N, C-alpha and C positions, 0 to 999 in steps of 0.2 A: 279823374280822366274819364272819359267819355269812349266808348266802343263803338265799331261801326258791327264789329263781330265778336263772339266770344265763343272760344270751343273748351267745353269743359267736360274730360273725362271720358270722352267718346273710345268707345270700344267696336268693332267689328270683327270675327273671329270666321276665317276660312278653315280647309280643313289642313293647308300648309302655310298660314299667314294668318297671323291677326294684328292687328289696329289697336295697340295695346292704352289705355289711359291719356288719351292725347290730350292736351290742355295748350292753348294759346289764345291772346286775344290780339287784335287790330286797334290801335287809339285810331279814333277819328281823325283825318288828316293827315293819316300817314300812310307810308308804303313799304308790308311787309314781304320780306323775300322768303321762299318754304324751298329749302335745300335736301338733297337727300338722294342716295344711290339710285339707280332703275329698280325697280321693286320695294322699294323703303317703307312705300306707303304713301306718299304725296297724293297721287290719285283716288285713290280710296278716301283718304281724306277731306278733299273735294266732294266728291261723290255722298258722303254720308252727312258734311255740311248741308247741301242742298235736296237733300233728302228723295236721291237719286237710288239710295238702298237704304235698307232699315240697319238701324245701327244697335248692337246689341246692349250698351249702357251709355250713360253721358246725354248731354244737350249742348246743342246750339241755338245762340240769341243772336239777332240781328238788331241791333239799336237797343237792346233789353227784351226782344220778342221772340218767343222761338216760330219759326217758320213754318206754316200751317199749308195745305195743298191747295183751300180756298182762296189766301190771302193773297189775292192779286195784285193789290194795293202795294204790300210790302215784295213782292216778288219783282215788282217793277221798277224798284229800287236797288234790284241787283244786275251787273250785267255781268255776264257768263261770256268765256271764250275759252275752248276746251283747244287740244291739240289737233283734234280731227272735225273735218267741215261737219258743220249739222245741218245743212242743205241738202236736197236731192241735186244730183250733180247736172243733172239736163237743166237748171234752172240759170236764167243769167244773173249780173252783178243786179239790174235795172228790181229784175222780177224779188228779188234778196229783200229789196229796198221796199215794193209793196207789201212783202209780208209784214215788214216791220208797220209798215201803217194799220193792216189790219190788225196785227197783235196787239199794240200799246197804244192806251189811249193818248198817251205824250211822245207817240212818236215824234222826231226831229227830223223832218226831211231834208232841211238845209243843211243841217248838220250831218245826214248820210250821204247827203251830195258833196260837200264839203272834204270829208275823209274818204271819199271814192276819189276826187279829181286828186286830195295831194298824196292818196299811197299809188297812184294812176292806175287804177283796175280800169279794165274796160268794161263798160258797160252791156253794152251788147253780147259780151263772152258768155257761153254757159262756164259752170265751175267745171265741170271734168277735164275742159282745155286750162285752167289755170296752174300755175306751180305750187309747190307746197307752200311756200312764202306768201303766196298771192293770195291763198286761200285762208292764210292766216290773216291776213290784214283785211279781208274781207267779213272774217269772225268780230275780229276787232271794233270794225267800223259800225258792224251790227251791233255788238254789246255798247259802243258808246253813242247812240244814236235815240237811245230812248229817256235820258233825262236820268241815267242809274248814279247814285253816289256812292255804290261799291263795285269793284269789278274784281270779278275772281277769274285771273289769267290762269291758263297749264299751258307752261314752255312758249312764251308768245314771241319768242326772239328765237327761236329753234330754227336753223333750215335758212336763215336770212345771210344776205353780206353784214359788214362792218357797218355800211355806210346805213344799209335799211334798218339795221338793228338799233345804231344810233338818233336816227329819225323816230324812233317808236319809242326810245329811252326818253327824248324830249318831251313825246307826247307826254307820257305819264306823271311825269314833270310838269308837265301846264295843266292837269287834269286835277292835279292834289295842290295846285293854287289857293283852289277854294277850298278852304277849309273843312270842308263839309265831306267832300269828296274824300275816298279811301282805294287803296290797291291791294290786294291780296296775292302775289304772282310767284309762280312755282319756274324755278328756271335750273338747267344745270351749266348755264355759263355764269359765273361767281363774278365774273369782274362786272357784267352788267349789273346786277345786283350792288357790288362797292358803289355804282356811280349814283343808282337813283333809291336804294332800301334805306328805311329808318330803322327798322328792327329786322333779325336774322331769325327764322326758324330751322333747328334743324333736326329731320326726323330720319332713325336709324335703326333698321329691322323693325318697322311697326310702333316705334318708341319715340318719345320726343328728348334729343340729348341736351339740347339748351333752346332758349329762346328769350335774346338779348339784343341790346341794344347796339348798330351797327355799329355808331363810334366805339363802345366799349371793345369791340372784338380787335377792330381795326388799329385802335390807338393805345388801348389800354393794356391788352394781350402781348404777349410777345414770344419769340423764340430764341433761345440759346442755344447755342453751338459750342461742347467745349467737350473736356476729355472727363477721364472716371474722377479723379481727384475733386474738380469742379461742380461734377454731379451730383456727387455726394452730399454736396455745402448747397447746392441751388434745390435739390429735391426737400429740402425743409423748410424753404421759403415761397408756399405758393405755387408748387408745380401740379399742374392739372393732367399732364401726360408725358409720358418719354415714349422715344424708341433712340435703339442703338444702330450705328452705320457705321462697320468696320470698328474704328478704333475710337471712334468719337460718337457723343451724342445730341440729338435733337430732344430738347426740352420743351414744351408749350408753357409759358407760366401767367399767372392771371394779372398781375401788374407788373409789368414792364418798368416803370420807373423805380418803384422798391429793390427789383434786383439791379439795378443800375447803381442804384446808392449803396447797396451792400456789398456788392462785387465790382470796384469801380474798372476792373482790369477785363471784365468779359465784356466781349458783344454781345447786345440784346435788341435783334430785327425786330422791326412790326410783321406782324403774323397777318398772310393773307387770309380771308375766306376760305381758300383750298387747303393752305398747310393745316389752318384750324379744325377741318373738316378730317382731314387726314391723319393726324395724331390722336384726334377722339377716336375716330375708329380704329386704328392701325396699333397706336400707341398702347403701353402700359398705363395703368391707369395708378394715379397715387393713393 
């Protein structure tokens, strides 16, 4: 399997927080969703990947190569959109396009214009007059207009209404139809990731709690809700985590079908990403 980006044992230490030994890899042609609570380390991981801060340990490889400061060719293959606008707010949308033309030798002006029109961005408007959602769309239009093969997106759908979010998700799916294109996207809106992601990496308190295929999480994992007697039995059969609510237990199990075969009297629901996160963080571990 070829990878667009490999993060290997990356560590960054602060006084009150440590990004610790973080490892995951984004297969080429796929979308990986990066999830976690506020302050879990997602943005720190992005900045460490892009050399926007100095790592204390570990390495990051893009298509098998480290990202060097002078490697403009490799940088051009990466499109980045953070949750804050990265341009002076007195600039207009049209002027941002001009910056792209001066910055990238492979700048695709027709593509930028297409996205500006698609996102209904007013070309003559100054950035400071745009809403948060429109600023994010401008960031995305810029990131997707220099023929990047990998997009690194920090909360791109935050602050958007459901229709606008759905439009962006469709755009991301279109982007990876070319198997040379890949996306790493952080989001608190896990239902968005359930729609588009192929893989999910969960960072909790600076560490990777899991990095798995989305379909494994949604279709193989399951949630059992039962009483004390059944809890003791299920606990021995692939239980990942659990928590007690009043008189009942919620149990996250690794193999939903095996639990159904072993205990046909139990109801084993499919697990959502939110439920998996919650039980992984708040539940007791097997």
